[in-house]
Every structure is written in C-alpha cells, then in structure tokens.
N, C-alpha and C positions, 0 to 999 in steps of 0.2 A: 659282582659279575655283570649286573645290569649296566654299571657305569662303563665297563670295557666295551660292551655292545653299543652303547650310546656314542662312544668315541669313534668306533668303527663305522657306525651309520653316518656320523658327522663327516668323517673323512670321505666316505663313499659319496655323500651328497656334494661335498666340495669338489671331488673329482668329476662328478657328473655335471656340476655347474660349469667348471672350467672347460670340460669337453664341449658342452653346449655353446659356451661363449666362443670357443675356437671355431666350431662349426658355423655359427652365425657370421663370424668375421670372414671365414672362407667363402661363404655364400655371398656375402656383401661384395667381396673382391670379384667374384665371378660375375655377379650382376653388373657391377661397374664396367668390367671389361667387355661384357656383351653389349652394353649400351654404347660404349666407345666404338666398338666394331660396327654396330648398326649405324651410328652417326657417320663413320668413315665411309661405309658403303653407300649411304644416301648422298653424301657429298661427291663421292666417286661417280655415281650414276649421273648426277646433275652435270658435273664437269664433262663427263664422257659424252652425254647427249648434246651438250653445247658444242663441243669440238667436232662431233660427227655432223651436226647440222651445218657448221661452217665449212667443213670439207665437202659436204654434199652440194652446197651452193657453188663452191669453186669447181667441182666436177661438172655441174650443170652448165656453168659458163664455158668450160673447156669443150664440153660436148657440142654446145651451140657453135662455137668457133670452128670446131672440126667439121661440122655439117656445112658451114659456110664455105670453108676451104674446099671441101669435096665438091660442092656445087661449082665453085670457081674453076677447079681443075677440070671438071666434067665439061663445063662451057668452053674452056680453052682447048680441050681435046677435040670437042665437036666442031669448033670453029677456029682452026689454027690461023686462019687469015686475020682474025680479030687480034690475036695475040701478036702476030708479026707486025701489024700496023702500029700497035702501041709501042713496040720496041724500036721501030724505024723513025718515029717522030721525035 
C-alpha cells in the first residue's frame, strides 16, 4: 500500500512541477510583453516630443509672420496715401 501512495505522491509532485513551470513561462511572457510595451511607450514619447517641438517652431514662425502682416496692414490702413504711391510708381 505504501508503494501506491508513493506513486500518487510522485504523480502529484510531477503535476505540481509542470504547473509551476507553466506558470513561470506565463509570467516570463507577461514580463517580456510589459518590457516591450514600456520600450514602445518611451520611443513614442521621444518621437512625439520631437515632432511637437518641430511643429511649435513652425507655429512660432507663422505667428511672427502674421504679426508682421498685421502691422503692415495697419500701416497701410492708417496711411492709404503711402500705399497709393507705391502702386502708382
């Protein structure tokens, strides 16, 4: 009878070891995927910051040009004679 119990215990240990191995493998896959996701997010952040900085520079340039045009239009509106002279020559 002791022998049958030993076989049962060996089978139970084998099942437990197999289950532990599968759990470790699952955790390993989860860890790897979390690392990949983290690396993707870091790269995405860096790329996004770079693109936003570039767009911000372009927007600043456009804003300066708009301000210049507003001043020119204001000057032309305040002094229409200056504008007329330029077009007549």
